[in-house]
SETISE-611848 format. One record per residue: residue number from 1; residue in three letters; z, x, y of N, C-alpha, C in turn. Coordinates in nm, 2 decimals. Example, Ala and Ser with C-alpha at 12.3 -4.5 7.8 and 13.67 -1.06 7.14 Angstrom:
2
1; ALA; 0.78; 1.32; -0.57; 0.78; 1.23; -0.45; 0.78; 1.32; -0.33
2; SER; 0.71; 1.28; -0.22; 0.71; 1.37; -0.11; 0.79; 1.29; 0.00
This chain:
92
1; MET; 1.60; 1.11; 0.92; 1.73; 1.13; 0.86; 1.82; 1.02; 0.90
2; LEU; 1.91; 0.98; 0.81; 2.00; 0.87; 0.83; 2.14; 0.93; 0.82
3; TYR; 2.22; 0.90; 0.92; 2.36; 0.95; 0.92; 2.45; 0.83; 0.89
4; THR; 2.54; 0.84; 0.79; 2.64; 0.74; 0.77; 2.77; 0.81; 0.76
5; ASN; 2.86; 0.79; 0.86; 2.98; 0.86; 0.87; 2.96; 1.01; 0.86
6; ASP; 3.00; 1.08; 0.76; 2.97; 1.22; 0.75; 2.87; 1.25; 0.63
7; VAL; 2.80; 1.15; 0.59; 2.70; 1.16; 0.49; 2.56; 1.16; 0.55
8; VAL; 2.47; 1.25; 0.52; 2.34; 1.26; 0.58; 2.24; 1.23; 0.46
9; ILE; 2.15; 1.14; 0.49; 2.04; 1.11; 0.39; 1.91; 1.16; 0.44
10; GLU; 1.84; 1.24; 0.37; 1.71; 1.29; 0.42; 1.61; 1.30; 0.31
11; GLN; 1.48; 1.29; 0.34; 1.37; 1.30; 0.25; 1.34; 1.45; 0.23
12; LEU; 1.33; 1.50; 0.11; 1.30; 1.63; 0.08; 1.15; 1.65; 0.09
13; SER; 1.10; 1.75; 0.15; 0.96; 1.78; 0.15; 0.93; 1.87; 0.03
14; PRO; 0.80; 1.89; -0.01; 0.76; 1.98; -0.12; 0.81; 2.12; -0.10
15; VAL; 0.83; 2.16; 0.03; 0.89; 2.29; 0.05; 1.02; 2.31; -0.01
16; ASN; 1.10; 2.20; -0.02; 1.24; 2.20; -0.07; 1.24; 2.18; -0.22
17; ARG; 1.13; 2.19; -0.29; 1.14; 2.16; -0.43; 1.23; 2.24; -0.51
18; ALA; 1.26; 2.37; -0.47; 1.35; 2.45; -0.54; 1.49; 2.39; -0.53
19; ALA; 1.53; 2.34; -0.41; 1.66; 2.28; -0.39; 1.67; 2.16; -0.47
20; ALA; 1.57; 2.08; -0.48; 1.57; 1.95; -0.56; 1.59; 1.99; -0.70
21; LYS; 1.52; 2.09; -0.75; 1.53; 2.13; -0.89; 1.67; 2.17; -0.92
22; GLN; 1.73; 2.25; -0.84; 1.86; 2.30; -0.87; 1.96; 2.19; -0.87
23; PHE; 1.95; 2.10; -0.78; 2.04; 1.98; -0.77; 2.03; 1.89; -0.89
24; VAL; 1.90; 1.86; -0.93; 1.88; 1.77; -1.05; 1.94; 1.84; -1.17
25; LEU; 1.91; 1.97; -1.18; 1.97; 2.05; -1.30; 2.12; 2.05; -1.30
26; GLN; 2.18; 2.06; -1.18; 2.33; 2.05; -1.17; 2.38; 1.92; -1.21
27; LEU; 2.31; 1.81; -1.17; 2.35; 1.68; -1.21; 2.34; 1.66; -1.36
28; LEU; 2.22; 1.70; -1.42; 2.20; 1.68; -1.56; 2.30; 1.76; -1.64
29; THR; 2.34; 1.88; -1.60; 2.44; 1.95; -1.66; 2.58; 1.88; -1.66
30; GLU; 2.61; 1.82; -1.55; 2.73; 1.75; -1.53; 2.73; 1.63; -1.62
31; LEU; 2.62; 1.56; -1.63; 2.61; 1.44; -1.71; 2.62; 1.47; -1.86
32; ASP; 2.56; 1.58; -1.90; 2.55; 1.61; -2.04; 2.66; 1.70; -2.09
33; ASP; 2.72; 1.77; -1.99; 2.84; 1.86; -2.02; 2.80; 1.98; -2.10
34; LYS; 2.67; 2.02; -2.09; 2.63; 2.14; -2.16; 2.51; 2.21; -2.08
35; ALA; 2.48; 2.33; -2.11; 2.38; 2.40; -2.03; 2.24; 2.33; -2.05
36; ILE; 2.17; 2.33; -1.95; 2.04; 2.27; -1.95; 1.93; 2.38; -1.95
37; ASP; 1.83; 2.36; -2.03; 1.71; 2.45; -2.04; 1.62; 2.42; -1.92
38; GLU; 1.63; 2.50; -1.81; 1.55; 2.47; -1.69; 1.40; 2.46; -1.72
39; THR; 1.35; 2.53; -1.81; 1.21; 2.53; -1.83; 1.16; 2.40; -1.88
40; LEU; 1.24; 2.31; -1.93; 1.20; 2.18; -1.98; 1.17; 2.09; -1.86
41; TYR; 1.22; 2.12; -1.74; 1.21; 2.03; -1.62; 1.12; 2.09; -1.52
42; GLU; 1.08; 2.22; -1.53; 1.00; 2.28; -1.42; 0.87; 2.20; -1.40
43; GLY; 0.80; 2.17; -1.51; 0.67; 2.11; -1.50; 0.68; 1.97; -1.44
44; SER; 0.78; 1.89; -1.48; 0.79; 1.76; -1.42; 0.83; 1.76; -1.28
45; ILE; 0.91; 1.86; -1.23; 0.95; 1.86; -1.09; 0.83; 1.90; -1.01
46; GLU; 0.75; 2.00; -1.06; 0.63; 2.03; -0.99; 0.53; 1.91; -0.98
47; ALA; 0.51; 1.84; -1.09; 0.42; 1.73; -1.09; 0.47; 1.62; -1.00
48; PHE; 0.60; 1.60; -0.99; 0.66; 1.50; -0.90; 0.63; 1.52; -0.76
49; PHE; 0.65; 1.65; -0.71; 0.62; 1.68; -0.57; 0.47; 1.69; -0.54
50; ASP; 0.39; 1.72; -0.65; 0.24; 1.72; -0.62; 0.18; 1.58; -0.61
51; ASN; 0.26; 1.48; -0.66; 0.21; 1.34; -0.65; 0.24; 1.29; -0.51
52; THR; 0.13; 1.25; -0.44; 0.15; 1.21; -0.30; 0.22; 1.07; -0.29
53; LYS; 0.23; 1.00; -0.40; 0.30; 0.87; -0.40; 0.45; 0.88; -0.44
54; SER; 0.50; 1.00; -0.45; 0.64; 1.01; -0.49; 0.72; 1.07; -0.38
55; VAL; 0.85; 1.04; -0.37; 0.94; 1.09; -0.27; 1.08; 1.13; -0.33
56; VAL; 1.15; 1.22; -0.27; 1.28; 1.26; -0.31; 1.37; 1.24; -0.19
57; TYR; 1.48; 1.17; -0.20; 1.58; 1.16; -0.10; 1.71; 1.22; -0.15
58; VAL; 1.78; 1.29; -0.06; 1.91; 1.35; -0.10; 2.01; 1.30; 0.00
59; ALA; 2.13; 1.29; -0.05; 2.25; 1.26; 0.03; 2.33; 1.39; 0.04
60; LYS; 2.37; 1.43; 0.16; 2.45; 1.55; 0.17; 2.58; 1.52; 0.25
61; GLN; 2.68; 1.58; 0.21; 2.81; 1.57; 0.29; 2.86; 1.71; 0.31
62; ASN; 2.89; 1.75; 0.43; 2.93; 1.88; 0.47; 2.83; 1.99; 0.41
63; ASP; 2.70; 1.96; 0.42; 2.60; 2.05; 0.38; 2.60; 2.07; 0.23
64; LYS; 2.66; 1.99; 0.15; 2.66; 1.99; 0.01; 2.59; 1.87; -0.05
65; TYR; 2.50; 1.89; -0.14; 2.43; 1.78; -0.20; 2.53; 1.69; -0.29
66; ILE; 2.53; 1.56; -0.26; 2.61; 1.47; -0.34; 2.54; 1.36; -0.41
67; GLY; 2.41; 1.35; -0.38; 2.33; 1.24; -0.45; 2.18; 1.27; -0.43
68; VAL; 2.10; 1.22; -0.52; 1.96; 1.23; -0.52; 1.89; 1.10; -0.57
69; LEU; 1.78; 1.06; -0.51; 1.71; 0.94; -0.55; 1.56; 0.98; -0.55
70; THR; 1.49; 0.96; -0.66; 1.35; 0.98; -0.67; 1.28; 0.84; -0.68
71; ALA; 1.17; 0.83; -0.61; 1.10; 0.70; -0.61; 0.95; 0.73; -0.61
72; VAL; 0.87; 0.63; -0.66; 0.73; 0.64; -0.65; 0.68; 0.51; -0.59
73; GLU; 0.56; 0.52; -0.53; 0.49; 0.40; -0.48; 0.40; 0.34; -0.58
74; SER; 0.41; 0.21; -0.60; 0.33; 0.14; -0.69; 0.26; 0.02; -0.62
75; ILE; 0.17; -0.05; -0.68; 0.11; -0.17; -0.62; 0.11; -0.28; -0.72
76; ALA; 0.14; -0.40; -0.67; 0.14; -0.52; -0.76; 0.08; -0.64; -0.68
77; ILE; 0.02; -0.73; -0.76; -0.04; -0.85; -0.70; 0.07; -0.93; -0.64
78; TYR; 0.19; -0.95; -0.71; 0.29; -1.04; -0.66; 0.35; -0.99; -0.53
79; SER; 0.35; -0.86; -0.51; 0.41; -0.81; -0.38; 0.30; -0.80; -0.27
80; GLN; 0.18; -0.83; -0.31; 0.07; -0.83; -0.21; 0.05; -0.69; -0.15
81; GLY; 0.07; -0.59; -0.24; 0.05; -0.45; -0.19; 0.14; -0.36; -0.25
82; ALA; 0.17; -0.25; -0.17; 0.26; -0.14; -0.22; 0.40; -0.18; -0.21
83; TYR; 0.48; -0.12; -0.31; 0.63; -0.13; -0.31; 0.68; 0.00; -0.37
84; GLY; 0.81; 0.02; -0.36; 0.87; 0.14; -0.42; 0.95; 0.11; -0.54
85; VAL; 0.95; 0.21; -0.64; 1.02; 0.20; -0.76; 1.11; 0.32; -0.77
86; ILE; 1.24; 0.29; -0.78; 1.34; 0.40; -0.79; 1.33; 0.45; -0.94
87; GLN; 1.30; 0.58; -0.95; 1.29; 0.64; -1.09; 1.42; 0.69; -1.13
88; GLU; 1.50; 0.76; -1.04; 1.62; 0.82; -1.08; 1.72; 0.81; -0.96
89; LEU; 1.84; 0.79; -0.99; 1.95; 0.78; -0.89; 2.07; 0.85; -0.95
90; PHE; 2.11; 0.96; -0.89; 2.23; 1.03; -0.93; 2.32; 1.05; -0.81
91; VAL; 2.45; 1.03; -0.83; 2.55; 1.05; -0.73; 2.67; 1.12; -0.79
92; LEU; 2.71; 1.23; -0.73; 2.83; 1.30; -0.78; 2.96; 1.23; -0.75
């Protein structure tokens, strides 16, 4: 966990996938300004957490989620090994 002033950044474990799902749905609703069909995202959230090369980080302030970052590990010749790719980054 990383603490920056009153913001806490932590990696979510697969146990917290329900919290990640609700937060991402909340963000998508805010971005699109209309109700989101949760069933459209259930499979992708499950698949993301089932992939051992992916991670979800959240930022919390006063125990309220204020940001989420999803990333995956990839490999490239130029980097001489593994590196991370940010897939999504949302901040309220």
